[in-house]
matplotlib code that plots the C-alpha trace (Angstrom):
import matplotlib.pyplot as plt

x = [4.0, 5.5, 4.8, 3.8, 5.8, 4.0, 2.9, 4.1, 7.7, 6.7, 4.8, 7.9, 10.4, 8.2, 5.6, 7.3, 8.7, 6.6, 7.7, 9.4, 12.8, 12.3, 13.7, 16.5, 19.8, 20.0, 21.9, 19.3, 16.7, 18.4, 18.9, 15.3, 14.2, 16.6, 15.3, 11.8, 12.3, 13.7, 10.5, 7.7, 5.9, 2.8, 2.8, 2.8, 0.0, -2.2, -1.5, -2.2, -5.4, -6.6, -5.8, -8.5, -8.6, -12.1, -10.0, -8.2, -9.7, -10.4, -8.9, -11.7, -11.7, -15.0, -18.9, -20.2, -22.9, -20.6, -21.8, -18.2, -16.1, -12.4, -9.9, -6.5, -4.0, -0.7, 2.6, 4.5, 7.9, 6.5, 8.2, 5.1, 2.7, 4.6, 4.4, 0.6, 0.0, 1.9, 0.6, -2.7, -4.3, -4.0, -5.9, -8.4, -9.1, -9.7, -11.7, -13.8, -13.4, -13.9, -16.8, -18.6, -18.1, -15.9, -15.4, -11.7, -10.4, -6.7, -5.6, -2.1, 0.0, 3.1, 6.1, 8.6, 8.8, 9.7, 6.4, 4.5, 6.4, 5.3, 1.9, 1.9, 3.3, 0.6, -2.3, -0.9, -2.9, -6.1, -8.3, -8.1, -4.4, -3.9, -3.9, -1.8, 0.8, 0.6, 1.1, 4.3, 5.5, 4.9, 6.3, 9.5, 9.7, 13.1, 14.6, 13.7, 13.8, 17.3, 19.7, 18.5, 19.3, 16.2, 17.0, 17.8, 14.4, 12.8, 14.1, 12.9, 9.5, 9.3, 10.4, 7.4, 5.2, 6.4, 5.9, 2.2, 2.0, 2.3, 4.3, 7.1, 5.3, 2.3, 4.8, 6.7, 3.2, 2.2, 5.4, 5.7, 2.2, 2.6, -1.1, -1.7, 1.2, -0.2, -3.7, -2.4, -0.4, -3.5, -5.9, -3.7, -3.4, -7.1, -7.7, -5.2, -6.5, -10.1, -9.4, -6.8, -4.0, -0.7, 1.0, 0.9, -0.6, -3.8, -7.3, -10.7, -13.3, -16.8, -15.5, -13.7, -9.8, -7.4, -3.6, -1.7, -2.8, -2.2, -4.8, -6.2, -6.9, -8.5, -10.4, -12.0, -13.3, -14.7, -16.3, -17.9, -19.3, -20.6, -22.3, -20.2]
y = [-8.7, -5.6, -2.8, 0.7, 3.8, 7.1, 8.3, 11.9, 10.6, 9.1, 12.6, 14.7, 12.5, 11.9, 14.4, 17.6, 18.6, 15.6, 12.5, 14.6, 13.6, 10.0, 11.1, 13.2, 12.5, 11.0, 14.0, 16.5, 13.9, 13.5, 17.3, 17.8, 15.0, 16.2, 19.8, 18.8, 16.5, 19.2, 21.0, 20.6, 17.2, 19.0, 21.0, 17.8, 16.0, 19.3, 19.2, 15.5, 15.9, 18.8, 17.0, 16.0, 12.2, 11.9, 11.2, 8.0, 4.7, 1.8, -1.1, -3.9, -7.6, -9.5, -9.1, -6.0, -8.0, -10.6, -12.0, -11.4, -8.1, -8.9, -5.7, -6.2, -3.7, -4.2, -2.4, -3.1, -3.2, -5.6, -9.2, -10.7, -9.1, -10.5, -13.8, -13.5, -12.6, -15.7, -18.1, -17.0, -14.2, -16.5, -19.3, -16.8, -15.4, -18.6, -20.1, -17.1, -13.9, -15.3, -17.4, -14.5, -15.5, -12.5, -8.9, -8.1, -4.9, -3.8, -0.8, 0.4, 1.2, 3.3, 2.8, 4.6, 6.4, 3.3, 1.7, 5.1, 5.0, 1.4, 2.3, 5.1, 3.0, 0.2, 2.6, 4.2, 1.8, 2.1, -0.4, -2.8, -3.2, -2.6, -6.1, -7.7, -5.0, -5.6, -9.5, -8.6, -6.3, -8.6, -11.8, -9.6, -7.6, -8.9, -8.3, -4.5, -3.7, -5.2, -2.5, -0.1, 2.7, 4.9, 5.9, 2.1, 1.1, 3.9, 2.2, -1.1, -0.1, 1.5, -1.7, -3.2, -0.6, -1.2, -4.9, -4.2, -2.1, 1.3, 4.2, 5.9, 9.2, 7.6, 6.4, 9.7, 11.6, 9.2, 9.2, 13.0, 13.5, 15.4, 15.7, 12.0, 11.2, 13.6, 12.3, 8.7, 9.3, 11.1, 8.3, 5.8, 7.6, 7.9, 4.5, 3.0, 5.1, 4.2, 0.6, 0.9, -0.8, -1.5, -3.8, -5.5, -7.6, -7.0, -8.1, -6.8, -9.4, -8.1, -5.3, -7.8, -7.2, -10.3, -10.5, -12.2, -16.0, -19.1, -19.9, -22.8, -20.5, -18.0, -20.7, -21.9, -18.1, -17.7, -21.2, -20.6, -17.3, -18.8, -21.6, -24.2]
z = [11.7, 10.7, 13.2, 12.1, 12.6, 13.0, 9.4, 10.1, 9.6, 6.2, 5.4, 6.2, 4.3, 1.3, 0.6, 0.9, -2.4, -3.8, -5.6, -7.7, -6.8, -7.7, -11.1, -9.8, -8.0, -4.6, -3.2, -4.0, -2.6, 0.8, 1.2, 0.6, 3.0, 5.8, 5.6, 5.8, 8.8, 10.8, 10.6, 13.3, 13.2, 14.6, 11.2, 9.3, 11.5, 10.9, 7.1, 6.9, 8.8, 6.2, 3.2, 0.9, 0.3, -1.7, -4.6, -3.4, -4.8, -2.7, -4.2, -4.2, -5.7, -5.7, -5.7, -4.2, -2.4, -1.0, 2.3, 3.8, 3.4, 4.4, 4.5, 4.3, 5.7, 4.0, 3.0, -0.3, 1.9, 4.3, 4.1, 6.0, 3.7, 0.6, 2.3, 2.9, -0.7, -2.0, 0.7, 1.5, -0.8, -4.0, -2.3, -0.8, -4.2, -5.9, -3.1, -1.8, -3.8, -7.4, -6.1, -4.7, -1.0, 0.0, -1.1, -0.5, 0.2, -0.1, 2.1, 1.9, 5.0, 4.6, 6.8, 4.5, 1.4, -0.7, 0.1, -0.8, -4.2, -4.7, -4.1, -6.3, -9.3, -8.5, -8.5, -11.9, -13.7, -12.1, -10.5, -13.3, -13.3, -9.4, -8.2, -11.0, -10.3, -6.8, -7.3, -9.4, -6.5, -3.8, -5.6, -6.4, -3.3, -2.1, -5.4, -5.8, -2.0, -1.8, -3.0, -0.5, -2.7, -3.5, -7.1, -8.0, -6.3, -8.1, -11.2, -10.4, -9.7, -13.2, -14.7, -12.9, -14.2, -17.7, -17.3, -16.4, -19.8, -18.3, -20.6, -19.2, -19.5, -17.6, -14.8, -14.5, -14.2, -11.5, -9.7, -9.7, -8.4, -5.2, -4.5, -4.9, -2.5, 0.2, -0.2, 0.0, 3.3, 5.0, 3.8, 5.1, 8.5, 8.7, 8.0, 10.3, 13.0, 12.6, 12.7, 15.4, 13.2, 15.0, 12.1, 9.0, 7.6, 9.6, 8.6, 9.3, 8.7, 8.8, 11.2, 13.5, 13.6, 13.2, 13.0, 10.6, 10.1, 8.0, 5.0, 7.0, 10.0, 7.7, 6.1, 9.3, 10.0, 6.7, 6.7, 10.1, 9.0, 5.9, 8.1, 6.4]

ax = plt.figure().add_subplot(projection="3d")
ax.plot(x, y, z, "-o")
ax.set_aspect("equal")
plt.show()
């Protein structure tokens, strides 16, 4: 399980100045980040608290009236989350979500600016493309995270967006949307605080928190709730 760091650090390093620098030089980006990190953490926290998050879309799969609601807290840069999506979520979707037994909600958690950028790209195509793009990002996570260079990673995320059918203009607009970046960071912080999330992946099953688990263990919990 990947442990959560204070989201204020992410807000300082990423949100100030917007996602603008994703298409700019690395030197300029680092200068902006260092300047903003030097500012007061309390100022960033206050700004996050005041940010309007009403426009952030909850990403949901499955029937609205499913008997079980399962929320996954995950980060696009968390290796354990990538493993969960490959080894657990695919079976969960086939056996429970697609059959109307579970409503699945994905909630982003941001450890770093890279995870926020990935979320902004994944959300660029709206609800109908989000989970397909998430699958692409999780299955290839080790490839696009590998370089460690922000500009290279931004380029790899653009490639994934294009594979999903998004235009360069649409991707640029999404990646430069400073208001959306701020809203996502604030929304994530509110969610993780409300559910007392300390690491990823974490699962909330009908209001009860669980840590990462195998599909076999998750299946036992779901079947018990379904009376089977």
